[in-house]
N, C-alpha and C positions, 0 to 999 in steps of 0.2 A: 881777172880782176874778180876777188873772193866776195861771197855772199856773207852776209848776217851770219845765218845759220851756221854756213862750213867753216866762221872764223875762230881764230882763238880767242879768248878771253883777254882783255886786255887787262895791264897790270894794275890799274882802278878799279877795275871791275873786281879783280881779283881780292884785292885790299877790303874793299867795301863787302865782299861776300866772307871776308875773316871776320872783319866787322861785325855784320849782321850776325854770322854763325856765332861769335862770342855771345853777342846779346840775346840772342833766342836762345843759347844755351843757359845761360845765368838764368834767364825765365822760368823756362819749365823745371829745369833740375831741381830747385827746391819744390818748385810745385808738386811734382810727381813723389819725390821723397817725402814729403808732409802727408801729401795724400794717400799714399798708401800705408804710412804710420797710421795714419787715422783710423784708417779701413780697419786694420789688424788690432786696435785698440777696440774699436766698436765690437767686432768680431770675438774680443776676449783672448785674441792670440798675443797679442803685445807681452803680456805677462809671461806666458810662457815662454816666449824668446829672451827674455831678461836683455842682457847686452848684445843678444844677438840681432836684437831691433837694430842697434845702429848699424849693423852689417848691411842688412835691409836697406838702412836707408841711403847707406853709401852705391848701393848697387843700384838702386832706383835713382838716384842724384846721378850717375855716370850715365846709365841709359834714357835717363829725362834730357842731360846735356846733349846727348849725339842727337836726339830726336830733333831739340828745340834748333841746335845748331844747323839742321839740314834745314828746317823751316827758315831760319834766320838767314842763312846763305842764299837761300832761294828769293826770299824776300828782298835782299840788297840786289841780286841778279835781277830779279825782274825791273826793278827802281832803275838799275843803271842800264835797262834795256839789252842786258845780257840772256842770251838763249841758254836755257837749261831743263834738266828735270826735279821738280822738285820732289815728286815723290822718292825718285831716286836718292836725292840728297838726304831725306828724311829716313829713309831705309837704311842707307850705307851709314849714318851716322850712329843710328841705336842699333843695328846689327855689329857693326864693329865694337861698340860698348859691351855689348853681351859678348864677344868672342874676347874682349881683353879680361872681363870679368873670369870666363870659365878658363882660359890661360892660365892667368896669373893665379888664380884660386888651385887649381890643379897641378901646377907646378909650387905652389905656395912659395914664392919670390915677392918682397918686396911688400908684404903685409896690404893694409887697406891705404896706406899712402901713398905705396907705389901702384897700385891698383888704379886711386882715383886720379892720378896724374898721367899713368899712361893711358887710362881710359879716355880721360878730355882731350889729351893732345891726338890722341889716333882717332877719336872720334871726330874730332874737329877738322883732322884732314882727310876725314873720308866723306865726311860730309861737303866742303866743299869741291872736293873731288870728285863726287856723285853727282853734283848738280851739274859740274861742268863734263861731263863724261858724254861723249858722242856715241851713240849705238848706232848703228847702221846709217850713217850717214857719212 
């Protein structure tokens, strides 16, 4: 007989985590993007960036979506009594978002739109996967 801590998450649990991840990402993404742009405005750096401010906002939205997705997945997982690691979910989503930004930026493929979609989808997958990852069990 499997114990709850060693069992696989149910399909309903994973779907709830995906829904929670999307909701959490959609909440944190604009908050981080607008928050960072407001800080840049207050510091007087926004005018120097010009249209580069839009790129910074997109980068911050992708990272915010990844971190928010991790938090949302963890919250949904906990509500569904699914064991998991909230901090690993948040870190996986955010780090994946940063890696997508760096790789797509360095390779110069897809532009901001491609970076946005790839970042959102991969960060979502990483956040849910990070929550469900069983380390040392």
